[in-house]
PQR file with spaces between the fields and no chain letter, atoms N, CA, C, O and H, PARSE charges and radii, in Angstrom:
ATOM       1  N    MET     1     108.363  217.128   33.456 -0.4000 1.5000
ATOM       2  CA   MET     1     109.900  217.292   32.546 -0.0000 2.0000
ATOM       3  C    MET     1     109.124  217.144   31.148  0.5500 1.7000
ATOM       4  O    MET     1     108.921  218.144   30.460 -0.5500 1.4000
ATOM       5  N    ILE     2     108.663  215.765   30.716 -0.4000 1.5000
ATOM       6  CA   ILE     2     108.618  214.709   29.217 -0.0000 2.0000
ATOM       7  C    ILE     2     107.298  215.402   29.337  0.5500 1.7000
ATOM       8  O    ILE     2     107.061  215.660   28.157 -0.5500 1.4000
ATOM       9  H    ILE     2     108.828  214.952   31.275  0.4000 1.0000
ATOM      10  N    LEU     3     106.175  215.916   30.115 -0.4000 1.5000
ATOM      11  CA   LEU     3     105.172  215.872   29.158 -0.0000 2.0000
ATOM      12  C    LEU     3     105.667  218.040   28.696  0.5500 1.7000
ATOM      13  O    LEU     3     105.048  218.527   27.750 -0.5500 1.4000
ATOM      14  H    LEU     3     106.367  215.706   31.074  0.4000 1.0000
ATOM      15  N    HIS     4     106.533  218.808   29.332 -0.4000 1.5000
ATOM      16  CA   HIS     4     106.975  220.159   29.059 -0.0000 2.0000
ATOM      17  C    HIS     4     107.335  219.738   27.050  0.5500 1.7000
ATOM      18  O    HIS     4     106.678  220.111   26.079 -0.5500 1.4000
ATOM      19  H    HIS     4     107.036  218.412   30.100  0.4000 1.0000
ATOM      20  N    ASP     5     108.561  218.890   27.091 -0.4000 1.5000
ATOM      21  CA   ASP     5     109.149  218.465   25.851 -0.0000 2.0000
ATOM      22  C    ASP     5     108.035  218.933   25.131  0.5500 1.7000
ATOM      23  O    ASP     5     107.897  219.836   24.306 -0.5500 1.4000
ATOM      24  H    ASP     5     109.095  218.587   27.880  0.4000 1.0000
ATOM      25  N    LEU     6     106.997  217.816   25.815 -0.4000 1.5000
ATOM      26  CA   LEU     6     106.520  217.018   25.092 -0.0000 2.0000
ATOM      27  C    LEU     6     104.952  218.299   24.061  0.5500 1.7000
ATOM      28  O    LEU     6     103.935  218.074   23.405 -0.5500 1.4000
ATOM      29  H    LEU     6     107.109  217.082   26.486  0.4000 1.0000
ATOM      30  N    PHE     7     105.465  219.135   24.383 -0.4000 1.5000
ATOM      31  CA   PHE     7     104.019  220.925   24.332 -0.0000 2.0000
ATOM      32  C    PHE     7     105.334  221.484   23.729  0.5500 1.7000
ATOM      33  O    PHE     7     105.065  222.267   22.818 -0.5500 1.4000
ATOM      34  H    PHE     7     106.291  219.318   24.915  0.4000 1.0000
ATOM      35  N    LYS     8     106.297  221.383   23.877 -0.4000 1.5000
ATOM      36  CA   LYS     8     107.147  222.323   23.287 -0.0000 2.0000
ATOM      37  C    LYS     8     107.050  221.675   21.505  0.5500 1.7000
ATOM      38  O    LYS     8     106.868  222.403   20.529 -0.5500 1.4000
ATOM      39  H    LYS     8     106.516  220.747   24.617  0.4000 1.0000
ATOM      40  N    GLU     9     107.183  220.541   21.471 -0.4000 1.5000
ATOM      41  CA   GLU     9     107.598  219.904   20.330 -0.0000 2.0000
ATOM      42  C    GLU     9     106.392  219.771   19.388  0.5500 1.7000
ATOM      43  O    GLU     9     106.582  219.462   18.212 -0.5500 1.4000
ATOM      44  H    GLU     9     107.331  219.950   22.263  0.4000 1.0000
ATOM      45  N    CYS    10     104.711  220.075   20.038 -0.4000 1.5000
ATOM      46  CA   CYS    10     103.609  220.473   19.506 -0.0000 2.0000
ATOM      47  C    CYS    10     104.571  221.610   19.115  0.5500 1.7000
ATOM      48  O    CYS    10     105.318  221.691   18.140 -0.5500 1.4000
ATOM      49  H    CYS    10     104.556  220.326   20.993  0.4000 1.0000
ATOM      50  N    LEU    11     104.303  222.681   20.383 -0.4000 1.5000
ATOM      51  CA   LEU    11     104.067  224.226   19.409 -0.0000 2.0000
ATOM      52  C    LEU    11     105.009  224.455   18.080  0.5500 1.7000
ATOM      53  O    LEU    11     104.712  225.090   17.068 -0.5500 1.4000
ATOM      54  H    LEU    11     103.696  222.616   21.175  0.4000 1.0000
ATOM      55  N    CYS    12     106.518  223.590   18.441 -0.4000 1.5000
ATOM      56  CA   CYS    12     107.130  223.535   16.987 -0.0000 2.0000
ATOM      57  C    CYS    12     106.085  223.002   15.767  0.5500 1.7000
ATOM      58  O    CYS    12     105.584  223.518   14.768 -0.5500 1.4000
ATOM      59  H    CYS    12     106.759  223.074   19.263  0.4000 1.0000
ATOM      60  N    ILE    13     106.055  222.069   16.225 -0.4000 1.5000
ATOM      61  CA   ILE    13     105.161  221.399   14.532 -0.0000 2.0000
ATOM      62  C    ILE    13     103.832  222.418   14.436  0.5500 1.7000
ATOM      63  O    ILE    13     103.427  222.633   13.294 -0.5500 1.4000
ATOM      64  H    ILE    13     106.462  221.650   17.037  0.4000 1.0000
ATOM      65  N    CYS    14     103.316  222.888   15.244 -0.4000 1.5000
ATOM      66  CA   CYS    14     102.078  223.994   14.781 -0.0000 2.0000
ATOM      67  C    CYS    14     103.178  225.110   14.465  0.5500 1.7000
ATOM      68  O    CYS    14     103.647  224.855   13.356 -0.5500 1.4000
ATOM      69  H    CYS    14     103.646  222.714   16.172  0.4000 1.0000
ATOM      70  N    ASP    15     103.699  226.121   14.955 -0.4000 1.5000
ATOM      71  CA   ASP    15     104.746  226.833   14.254 -0.0000 2.0000
ATOM      72  C    ASP    15     104.907  226.663   12.867  0.5500 1.7000
ATOM      73  O    ASP    15     104.734  227.658   12.162 -0.5500 1.4000
ATOM      74  H    ASP    15     103.318  226.327   15.856  0.4000 1.0000
ATOM      75  N    LEU    16     105.362  225.023   12.062 -0.4000 1.5000
ATOM      76  CA   LEU    16     105.480  224.804   11.079 -0.0000 2.0000
ATOM      77  C    LEU    16     104.449  224.924   10.861  0.5500 1.7000
ATOM      78  O    LEU    16     104.347  226.017   10.302 -0.5500 1.4000
ATOM      79  H    LEU    16     105.501  224.215   12.634  0.4000 1.0000
ATOM      80  N    HIS    17     103.094  224.267   10.981 -0.4000 1.5000
ATOM      81  CA   HIS    17     102.244  224.985   10.237 -0.0000 2.0000
ATOM      82  C    HIS    17     101.469  225.713    9.763  0.5500 1.7000
ATOM      83  O    HIS    17     100.593  225.691    8.898 -0.5500 1.4000
ATOM      84  H    HIS    17     103.176  223.380   11.435  0.4000 1.0000
ATOM      85  N    ILE    18     102.064  226.631   10.702 -0.4000 1.5000
ATOM      86  CA   ILE    18     101.227  227.638   10.643 -0.0000 2.0000
ATOM      87  C    ILE    18     101.877  228.274    9.614  0.5500 1.7000
ATOM      88  O    ILE    18     101.196  228.868    8.779 -0.5500 1.4000
ATOM      89  H    ILE    18     102.775  226.648   11.405  0.4000 1.0000
ATOM      90  N    LEU    19     103.688  228.248    9.480 -0.4000 1.5000
ATOM      91  CA   LEU    19     104.684  229.033    8.484 -0.0000 2.0000
ATOM      92  C    LEU    19     104.189  228.458    7.791  0.5500 1.7000
ATOM      93  O    LEU    19     103.729  229.322    7.043 -0.5500 1.4000
ATOM      94  H    LEU    19     104.242  227.766   10.159  0.4000 1.0000
ATOM      95  N    LEU    20     103.663  226.833    7.127 -0.4000 1.5000
ATOM      96  CA   LEU    20     103.583  226.370    5.841 -0.0000 2.0000
ATOM      97  C    LEU    20     101.837  227.169    5.608  0.5500 1.7000
ATOM      98  O    LEU    20     101.440  227.869    4.676 -0.5500 1.4000
ATOM      99  H    LEU    20     104.037  226.131    7.734  0.4000 1.0000
ATOM     100  N    PHE    21     101.441  226.918    6.288 -0.4000 1.5000
ATOM     101  CA   PHE    21     100.437  227.917    5.313 -0.0000 2.0000
ATOM     102  C    PHE    21     100.419  229.471    5.388  0.5500 1.7000
ATOM     103  O    PHE    21      99.636  230.294    4.914 -0.5500 1.4000
ATOM     104  H    PHE    21     101.763  226.349    7.045  0.4000 1.0000
ATOM     105  N    THR    22     101.063  229.542    5.820 -0.4000 1.5000
ATOM     106  CA   THR    22     101.534  230.743    5.558 -0.0000 2.0000
ATOM     107  C    THR    22     102.049  231.506    3.749  0.5500 1.7000
ATOM     108  O    THR    22     101.657  232.330    2.923 -0.5500 1.4000
ATOM     109  H    THR    22     101.699  228.873    6.205  0.4000 1.0000
ATOM     110  N    VAL    23     103.143  230.527    3.988 -0.4000 1.5000
ATOM     111  CA   VAL    23     104.116  230.551    2.899 -0.0000 2.0000
ATOM     112  C    VAL    23     103.002  229.714    1.789  0.5500 1.7000
ATOM     113  O    VAL    23     103.300  229.853    0.603 -0.5500 1.4000
ATOM     114  H    VAL    23     103.461  229.857    4.659  0.4000 1.0000
ATOM     115  N    LEU    24     101.938  228.988    2.044 -0.4000 1.5000
ATOM     116  CA   LEU    24     101.081  228.538    0.804 -0.0000 2.0000
ATOM     117  C    LEU    24     100.019  229.840    0.191  0.5500 1.7000
ATOM     118  O    LEU    24      99.599  230.149   -0.924 -0.5500 1.4000
ATOM     119  H    LEU    24     101.696  228.875    3.008  0.4000 1.0000
ATOM     120  N    TYR    25      99.856  230.406    1.644 -0.4000 1.5000
ATOM     121  CA   TYR    25      98.977  230.819    0.762 -0.0000 2.0000
ATOM     122  C    TYR    25      99.185  232.316   -0.192  0.5500 1.7000
ATOM     123  O    TYR    25      98.699  232.834   -1.198 -0.5500 1.4000
ATOM     124  H    TYR    25     100.198  230.155    2.550  0.4000 1.0000
ATOM     125  N    ASP    26     100.399  232.651    1.008 -0.4000 1.5000
ATOM     126  CA   ASP    26     101.332  233.837   -0.537 -0.0000 2.0000
ATOM     127  C    ASP    26     101.186  233.702   -1.270  0.5500 1.7000
ATOM     128  O    ASP    26     100.327  234.203   -1.996 -0.5500 1.4000
ATOM     129  H    ASP    26     100.793  232.230    1.825  0.4000 1.0000
ATOM     130  N    THR    27     102.077  232.823   -1.517 -0.4000 1.5000
ATOM     131  CA   THR    27     102.613  231.889   -2.384 -0.0000 2.0000
ATOM     132  C    THR    27     100.550  231.962   -3.765  0.5500 1.7000
ATOM     133  O    THR    27     100.560  232.650   -4.786 -0.5500 1.4000
ATOM     134  H    THR    27     102.775  232.416   -0.928  0.4000 1.0000
ATOM     135  N    THR    28      99.949  231.584   -3.573 -0.4000 1.5000
ATOM     136  CA   THR    28      98.743  231.826   -4.259 -0.0000 2.0000
ATOM     137  C    THR    28      97.738  232.963   -4.258  0.5500 1.7000
ATOM     138  O    THR    28      96.700  232.944   -4.921 -0.5500 1.4000
ATOM     139  H    THR    28      99.941  231.025   -2.744  0.4000 1.0000
ATOM     140  N    GLU    29      98.145  234.016   -3.417 -0.4000 1.5000
ATOM     141  CA   GLU    29      97.839  235.112   -3.940 -0.0000 2.0000
ATOM     142  C    GLU    29      98.862  235.819   -4.701  0.5500 1.7000
ATOM     143  O    GLU    29      98.534  236.546   -5.639 -0.5500 1.4000
ATOM     144  H    GLU    29      98.988  234.031   -2.879  0.4000 1.0000
ATOM     145  N    LEU    30     100.060  235.660   -4.365 -0.4000 1.5000
ATOM     146  CA   LEU    30     100.877  235.727   -5.800 -0.0000 2.0000
ATOM     147  C    LEU    30     100.867  235.651   -6.976  0.5500 1.7000
ATOM     148  O    LEU    30     101.468  236.363   -7.781 -0.5500 1.4000
ATOM     149  H    LEU    30     100.327  235.070   -3.603  0.4000 1.0000
ATOM     150  N    SER    31     100.288  234.916   -7.137 -0.4000 1.5000
ATOM     151  CA   SER    31     100.108  233.631   -8.590 -0.0000 2.0000
ATOM     152  C    SER    31      99.093  234.310   -8.809  0.5500 1.7000
ATOM     153  O    SER    31      99.436  235.308   -9.443 -0.5500 1.4000
ATOM     154  H    SER    31      99.799  234.338   -6.483  0.4000 1.0000
ATOM     155  N    ASN    32      97.602  234.295   -8.546 -0.4000 1.5000
ATOM     156  CA   ASN    32      96.811  234.882   -8.817 -0.0000 2.0000
ATOM     157  C    ASN    32      97.404  236.520   -9.282  0.5500 1.7000
ATOM     158  O    ASN    32      97.429  236.766  -10.488 -0.5500 1.4000
ATOM     159  H    ASN    32      97.323  233.485   -8.031  0.4000 1.0000
ATOM     160  N    VAL    33      97.751  237.332   -8.540 -0.4000 1.5000
ATOM     161  CA   VAL    33      97.808  238.844   -8.600 -0.0000 2.0000
ATOM     162  C    VAL    33      98.420  238.172  -10.384  0.5500 1.7000
ATOM     163  O    VAL    33      97.828  238.195  -11.463 -0.5500 1.4000
ATOM     164  H    VAL    33      97.730  237.133   -7.560  0.4000 1.0000
ATOM     165  N    TRP    34     100.419  237.398   -9.858 -0.4000 1.5000
ATOM     166  CA   TRP    34     100.787  237.324  -11.025 -0.0000 2.0000
ATOM     167  C    TRP    34      99.897  237.546  -12.386  0.5500 1.7000
ATOM     168  O    TRP    34      99.924  238.571  -13.067 -0.5500 1.4000
ATOM     169  H    TRP    34     100.901  237.380   -8.982  0.4000 1.0000
ATOM     170  N    THR    35      98.862  236.026  -12.723 -0.4000 1.5000
ATOM     171  CA   THR    35      97.990  235.934  -13.644 -0.0000 2.0000
ATOM     172  C    THR    35      97.072  236.962  -13.925  0.5500 1.7000
ATOM     173  O    THR    35      96.781  237.103  -15.113 -0.5500 1.4000
ATOM     174  H    THR    35      98.840  235.194  -12.170  0.4000 1.0000
ATOM     175  N    LYS    36      96.506  237.775  -13.035 -0.4000 1.5000
ATOM     176  CA   LYS    36      95.709  238.518  -13.441 -0.0000 2.0000
ATOM     177  C    LYS    36      96.652  240.093  -14.434  0.5500 1.7000
ATOM     178  O    LYS    36      96.189  240.703  -15.398 -0.5500 1.4000
ATOM     179  H    LYS    36      96.743  237.661  -12.070  0.4000 1.0000
ATOM     180  N    THR    37      97.781  240.296  -13.858 -0.4000 1.5000
ATOM     181  CA   THR    37      99.068  241.066  -13.905 -0.0000 2.0000
ATOM     182  C    THR    37      98.425  240.805  -15.874  0.5500 1.7000
ATOM     183  O    THR    37      97.534  241.382  -16.498 -0.5500 1.4000
ATOM     184  H    THR    37      98.157  239.801  -13.074  0.4000 1.0000
ATOM     185  N    MET    38      99.514  239.557  -16.331 -0.4000 1.5000
ATOM     186  CA   MET    38     100.001  238.610  -17.033 -0.0000 2.0000
ATOM     187  C    MET    38      98.727  239.259  -18.727  0.5500 1.7000
ATOM     188  O    MET    38      98.843  239.685  -19.876 -0.5500 1.4000
ATOM     189  H    MET    38     100.238  239.089  -15.824  0.4000 1.0000
ATOM     190  N    LYS    39      97.618  238.879  -17.670 -0.4000 1.5000
ATOM     191  CA   LYS    39      96.223  238.822  -18.807 -0.0000 2.0000
ATOM     192  C    LYS    39      96.572  240.512  -19.301  0.5500 1.7000
ATOM     193  O    LYS    39      96.888  240.748  -20.467 -0.5500 1.4000
ATOM     194  H    LYS    39      97.525  238.532  -16.736  0.4000 1.0000
ATOM     195  N    PHE    40      96.444  241.855  -18.033 -0.4000 1.5000
ATOM     196  CA   PHE    40      96.277  242.036  -18.242 -0.0000 2.0000
ATOM     197  C    PHE    40      96.332  242.837  -19.266  0.5500 1.7000
ATOM     198  O    PHE    40      95.432  243.352  -19.929 -0.5500 1.4000
ATOM     199  H    PHE    40      96.187  241.663  -17.085  0.4000 1.0000
ATOM     200  N    GLN    41      98.662  242.963  -19.416 -0.4000 1.5000
ATOM     201  CA   GLN    41      99.576  242.476  -20.006 -0.0000 2.0000
ATOM     202  C    GLN    41      98.919  242.320  -21.494  0.5500 1.7000
ATOM     203  O    GLN    41      98.453  243.149  -22.276 -0.5500 1.4000
ATOM     204  H    GLN    41      99.393  242.545  -18.878  0.4000 1.0000
ATOM     205  N    SER    42      99.058  241.104  -21.543 -0.4000 1.5000
ATOM     206  CA   SER    42      98.394  240.733  -22.657 -0.0000 2.0000
ATOM     207  C    SER    42      96.707  242.011  -23.360  0.5500 1.7000
ATOM     208  O    SER    42      96.812  242.827  -24.276 -0.5500 1.4000
ATOM     209  H    SER    42      99.436  240.430  -20.908  0.4000 1.0000
ATOM     210  N    GLU    43      95.601  241.771  -22.663 -0.4000 1.5000
ATOM     211  CA   GLU    43      94.784  242.277  -23.285 -0.0000 2.0000
ATOM     212  C    GLU    43      95.248  244.025  -23.908  0.5500 1.7000
ATOM     213  O    GLU    43      94.863  244.704  -24.859 -0.5500 1.4000
ATOM     214  H    GLU    43      95.516  241.108  -21.919  0.4000 1.0000
ATOM     215  N    SER    44      96.108  244.204  -22.953 -0.4000 1.5000
ATOM     216  CA   SER    44      96.536  245.890  -23.442 -0.0000 2.0000
ATOM     217  C    SER    44      97.653  246.200  -24.589  0.5500 1.7000
ATOM     218  O    SER    44      98.050  247.291  -24.997 -0.5500 1.4000
ATOM     219  H    SER    44      96.421  243.652  -22.180  0.4000 1.0000
ATOM     220  N    ASP    45      98.083  244.680  -25.031 -0.4000 1.5000
ATOM     221  CA   ASP    45      98.777  244.734  -26.211 -0.0000 2.0000
ATOM     222  C    ASP    45      97.969  244.499  -27.567  0.5500 1.7000
ATOM     223  O    ASP    45      98.190  244.939  -28.696 -0.5500 1.4000
ATOM     224  H    ASP    45      97.760  243.794  -24.700  0.4000 1.0000
ATOM     225  N    SER    46      97.144  243.814  -27.177 -0.4000 1.5000
ATOM     226  CA   SER    46      96.618  243.531  -28.657 -0.0000 2.0000
ATOM     227  C    SER    46      95.148  244.772  -29.209  0.5500 1.7000
ATOM     228  O    SER    46      94.643  244.672  -30.327 -0.5500 1.4000
ATOM     229  H    SER    46      96.965  243.456  -26.260  0.4000 1.0000
């Protein structure tokens, strides 16, 4: 029973890490796209 709880705990932590990684990755991708868009905007303005 204790082992089972420990396993569940580990799964929760793993899920959190995966979620965190996904969010971080998405944020990085978004900021890259945002930077490219802003560069493109400023280049087309001048």
